[in-house]
C-alpha positions as CSV (number, residue, x, y, z in Angstrom):
1,M,28.7,23.6,-55.8
2,R,27.7,21.3,-53.0
3,L,25.8,18.1,-53.8
4,T,23.9,16.1,-51.1
5,W,22.3,12.7,-51.8
6,L,19.1,12.5,-49.9
7,G,18.4,8.8,-50.5
8,W,16.5,7.0,-53.3
9,A,16.5,9.5,-56.1
10,G,16.6,12.7,-54.1
11,V,19.4,15.2,-54.6
12,E,20.0,18.7,-53.2
13,L,22.4,21.1,-55.0
14,E,23.7,24.2,-53.2
15,S,25.3,27.4,-54.5
16,G,25.9,30.0,-51.9
17,V,22.8,30.1,-49.7
18,E,20.4,28.9,-52.3
19,T,19.5,25.4,-53.3
20,V,17.7,23.3,-55.9
21,V,16.1,20.0,-55.0
22,I,15.5,17.1,-57.4
23,D,13.0,14.3,-56.6
24,P,13.1,14.8,-52.8
25,L,11.2,12.1,-50.9
26,D,9.8,12.6,-47.4
27,D,7.5,9.6,-46.9
28,A,9.1,6.6,-48.6
29,G,6.4,4.3,-47.2
30,A,3.6,6.1,-49.0
31,V,4.8,5.1,-52.4
32,F,3.2,1.7,-52.7
33,A,0.5,2.4,-50.0
34,P,-2.3,2.3,-52.6
35,L,-1.5,-1.4,-53.2
36,G,-2.7,-2.1,-49.6
37,D,-1.8,-5.6,-48.2
38,V,0.2,-6.4,-51.3
39,A,2.9,-3.9,-50.3
40,A,2.8,-4.8,-46.5
41,G,6.4,-5.2,-45.2
42,T,8.0,-3.8,-48.3
43,P,11.5,-2.6,-47.5
44,V,11.7,1.1,-48.1
45,P,14.8,3.3,-48.7
46,V,16.3,5.5,-46.0
47,V,15.8,9.1,-46.9
48,V,16.7,12.5,-45.3
49,P,15.1,15.8,-45.9
50,P,16.6,18.7,-47.8
51,R,17.4,22.0,-46.1
52,A,14.1,23.7,-45.2
53,G,13.0,26.8,-47.0
54,S,16.1,27.4,-49.2
55,A,15.2,25.8,-52.6
56,V,14.7,28.3,-55.4
57,A,13.3,25.5,-57.6
58,G,12.1,21.9,-57.2
59,L,12.7,19.6,-60.1
60,L,10.6,16.5,-60.7
61,T,11.9,14.0,-63.2
62,H,8.4,12.5,-63.4
63,L,5.2,12.2,-61.3
64,H,5.6,8.7,-59.9
65,R,5.1,9.0,-56.1
66,D,8.7,8.0,-55.3
67,H,9.9,11.0,-57.2
68,A,7.2,13.5,-56.6
69,D,6.5,14.1,-52.9
70,A,4.5,17.2,-52.4
71,R,5.3,17.5,-48.7
72,A,9.1,17.2,-49.3
73,L,8.9,19.9,-51.9
74,A,6.7,22.3,-49.9
75,A,9.2,22.1,-46.9
76,A,12.2,22.7,-49.1
77,L,11.0,25.5,-51.3
78,V,11.1,29.3,-50.6
79,P,7.7,30.9,-51.0
80,G,6.7,31.2,-54.7
81,A,9.5,29.0,-55.9
82,P,8.4,26.9,-58.9
83,V,8.2,23.1,-59.3
84,L,9.4,22.2,-62.8
85,E,8.1,18.9,-64.3
86,P,7.4,17.2,-67.6
87,H,4.3,17.9,-69.7
88,A,1.4,15.6,-68.9
89,G,1.0,12.6,-71.2
90,G,-2.6,13.0,-71.9
91,G,-4.8,10.1,-73.1
92,E,-7.3,8.0,-71.2
93,P,-7.4,8.1,-67.4
94,L,-6.1,4.6,-67.2
95,E,-2.9,5.7,-69.0
96,G,-2.1,8.1,-66.2
97,L,-3.0,5.8,-63.3
98,A,0.5,5.8,-61.9
99,L,0.6,9.6,-61.8
100,A,-2.7,10.1,-60.0
101,H,-1.3,9.8,-56.4
102,A,1.4,12.4,-56.8
103,E,-0.9,14.6,-59.0
104,H,-3.5,14.8,-56.3
105,E,-1.0,15.6,-53.6
106,L,0.8,18.3,-55.7
107,T,-2.5,19.9,-56.5
108,A,-3.7,19.9,-52.9
109,A,-0.4,21.5,-51.7
110,G,-1.0,24.5,-53.9
111,L,2.6,24.5,-55.3
112,E,3.5,26.7,-58.2
113,R,4.0,24.2,-61.0
114,R,5.5,24.7,-64.5
115,T,5.9,22.2,-67.2
116,M,9.1,22.0,-69.4
117,A,9.9,20.2,-72.6
118,P,13.2,18.5,-73.5
119,W,16.0,20.9,-74.4
120,E,14.2,23.9,-72.7
121,T,16.3,26.0,-70.3
122,T,15.3,28.3,-67.5
123,T,17.0,30.0,-64.5
124,A,16.3,30.1,-60.8
125,G,18.6,32.1,-58.5
126,P,22.2,31.2,-59.4
127,F,21.2,28.0,-61.3
128,T,20.7,27.4,-65.0
129,I,18.3,24.5,-65.4
130,T,17.8,22.5,-68.6
131,A,15.3,19.7,-69.2
132,L,16.9,16.9,-71.2
133,P,15.4,13.7,-72.7
134,A,14.6,10.6,-70.6
135,V,12.5,7.6,-71.4
136,D,10.2,6.1,-68.8
137,G,10.0,2.3,-68.8
138,V,6.2,2.3,-68.5
139,G,5.7,5.2,-71.0
140,D,4.9,8.0,-68.5
141,P,6.3,11.4,-69.2
142,Q,9.9,11.8,-67.8
143,L,12.8,14.3,-68.0
144,A,16.4,14.3,-67.0
145,W,17.6,17.5,-65.4
146,L,20.9,19.4,-66.0
147,V,21.7,21.9,-63.3
148,E,24.6,24.4,-63.7
149,A,26.1,26.8,-61.2
150,D,29.6,27.8,-60.2
151,G,31.0,26.5,-63.4
152,V,29.8,23.0,-62.6
153,R,27.3,20.8,-64.5
154,V,25.3,18.1,-62.7
155,L,23.0,15.8,-64.6
156,H,20.2,13.8,-62.9
157,L,18.8,11.0,-65.0
158,G,15.7,10.2,-62.9
159,D,14.9,6.6,-63.4
160,T,15.2,6.4,-67.2
161,M,15.6,3.3,-69.1
162,F,18.3,3.0,-71.8
163,H,17.8,5.2,-74.8
164,G,19.6,6.8,-77.7
165,Y,19.8,10.4,-76.6
166,W,23.1,10.1,-74.7
167,W,25.3,11.3,-77.6
168,R,23.1,14.2,-78.4
169,M,22.9,15.2,-74.7
170,A,26.7,15.1,-74.5
171,L,27.2,17.1,-77.7
172,R,24.8,19.8,-76.7
173,H,25.4,20.1,-73.0
174,G,28.5,18.2,-72.0
175,P,30.9,17.7,-70.4
176,F,29.1,16.7,-67.3
177,D,31.0,16.9,-64.0
178,V,28.6,14.6,-62.1
179,V,26.0,12.2,-63.6
180,L,23.5,10.7,-61.1
181,A,22.3,7.5,-62.7
182,P,19.5,5.1,-61.6
183,V,20.9,1.5,-61.3
184,N,18.3,-0.8,-59.8
185,G,17.1,-2.3,-63.2
186,A,13.6,-3.0,-61.8
187,V,11.2,-5.3,-63.7
188,V,7.6,-4.5,-63.0
189,G,4.2,-6.0,-63.3
190,F,1.6,-3.2,-62.9
191,P,-2.1,-3.8,-63.6
192,H,-2.3,-0.7,-65.9
193,R,0.5,-2.0,-68.1
194,T,-0.4,-5.5,-69.3
195,P,0.9,-7.8,-70.5
196,A,4.0,-7.3,-68.4
197,S,7.5,-6.9,-70.0
198,P,10.5,-8.9,-68.8
199,L,12.8,-6.0,-69.6
200,P,13.9,-3.5,-66.9
201,V,12.0,-0.2,-66.7
202,A,15.1,1.6,-65.3
203,L,18.8,1.3,-66.1
204,D,20.4,-1.7,-64.6
205,P,23.9,-1.4,-63.2
206,E,25.7,-2.3,-66.4
207,Q,23.5,-0.1,-68.6
208,A,24.0,2.8,-66.2
209,A,27.7,2.4,-66.4
210,L,27.5,2.5,-70.2
211,A,25.3,5.5,-70.1
212,A,27.8,7.3,-67.9
213,E,30.6,6.5,-70.3
214,L,28.6,7.7,-73.3
215,L,27.8,10.9,-71.5
216,G,31.5,11.5,-70.6
217,A,30.8,11.7,-66.9
218,R,33.7,13.0,-64.9
219,L,32.1,11.4,-61.8
220,A,29.1,8.9,-61.8
221,V,27.0,8.4,-58.7
222,P,24.4,5.6,-58.4
223,I,20.9,6.5,-57.2
224,H,17.6,4.7,-57.2
225,A,19.3,1.6,-55.9
226,E,18.0,0.3,-52.6
227,G,14.6,-0.7,-51.3
228,Y,11.2,-1.4,-52.8
229,E,10.7,-5.0,-53.7
230,I,7.3,-6.6,-54.2
231,D,7.2,-10.0,-55.7
232,G,5.4,-9.9,-59.1
233,V,5.0,-6.1,-58.9
234,Y,8.4,-4.5,-58.5
235,R,11.6,-6.5,-58.7
236,P,14.9,-4.7,-58.6
237,V,18.3,-6.3,-59.0
238,S,20.5,-7.1,-55.9
239,D,23.6,-5.1,-54.9
240,A,22.9,-2.6,-57.6
241,A,25.2,0.2,-56.4
242,E,28.2,-2.1,-56.0
243,R,27.6,-3.7,-59.4
244,F,27.4,-0.3,-60.9
245,A,30.7,0.8,-59.4
246,A,32.4,-2.3,-60.7
247,A,30.9,-1.9,-64.2
248,A,31.9,1.8,-64.3
249,A,35.5,1.0,-63.3
250,A,35.7,-1.5,-66.1
251,R,34.7,1.3,-68.5
252,G,37.2,3.7,-67.1
253,V,34.5,5.8,-65.4
254,V,35.1,7.2,-61.9
255,A,32.2,6.2,-59.7
256,R,31.4,7.0,-56.1
257,V,28.7,5.4,-53.9
258,L,27.4,8.0,-51.5
259,A,25.9,7.3,-48.1
260,T,22.4,8.7,-47.5
261,G,22.8,12.4,-46.5
262,E,26.4,12.5,-47.7
263,T,27.6,15.8,-49.2
264,I,30.4,16.3,-51.6
265,E,32.0,19.5,-53.0
266,V,32.2,19.7,-56.8
267,A,34.4,22.3,-58.3
268,A,34.9,23.1,-62.0
269,D,38.6,22.5,-61.9
270,L,39.0,20.0,-59.1
271,A,38.0,16.4,-58.6
272,P,34.9,16.0,-56.3
273,V,35.8,15.6,-52.6
């Protein structure tokens, strides 16, 4: 299997001539655009597009706009390919405020969407795809995605916070050849979630290294690390990827920081190169 990091949380997995994309992002600047002047000048991550028209499935860890970009998905997918996503959270409209932007764009794009529950498995082309538990730091529905092909297992954690499902995930579906872990440990202050919490809504570098160890990752790759900082609204930690690599090494976990657009080969019986 070939793995390409697309920047931010975007990943493309390739087996033969077919691909699966996870959380691809085309317009990084659109994420906080609804905040108007508050977000002016916000540094955004560098992203690259996945291969056009080759994805047999698009996987969304959740429907925050930085993980659910309808245009990126539409460009990547073959006609009729499904977009797999978590079940909606329900409740009052205010509860789903952070999902409305992506929901509107996904609906307008006319993509074929299918919801999946934790522990549910499906197939697309040569890929076996399993939804695994994740816990969103602001309570919105979220999944982790396990993608298997060519005897290789790749686990994408979205931007989950720390939780207690690691051992169960490892027992049921491990070992994992590659674990892609969010590391920016952002603390947020969103108007639909008040009073604000001082705790990170996504794994910080040290928590991510611990999660990789508990999951038994053969290789851990930091994602969701760079860009997006708005004082009082979204405050990530500094040097997240480097801190993660150091924390992983201290735990005996092999980590690799990928450059945006970098591709690695992952084989079932060989170290990733």
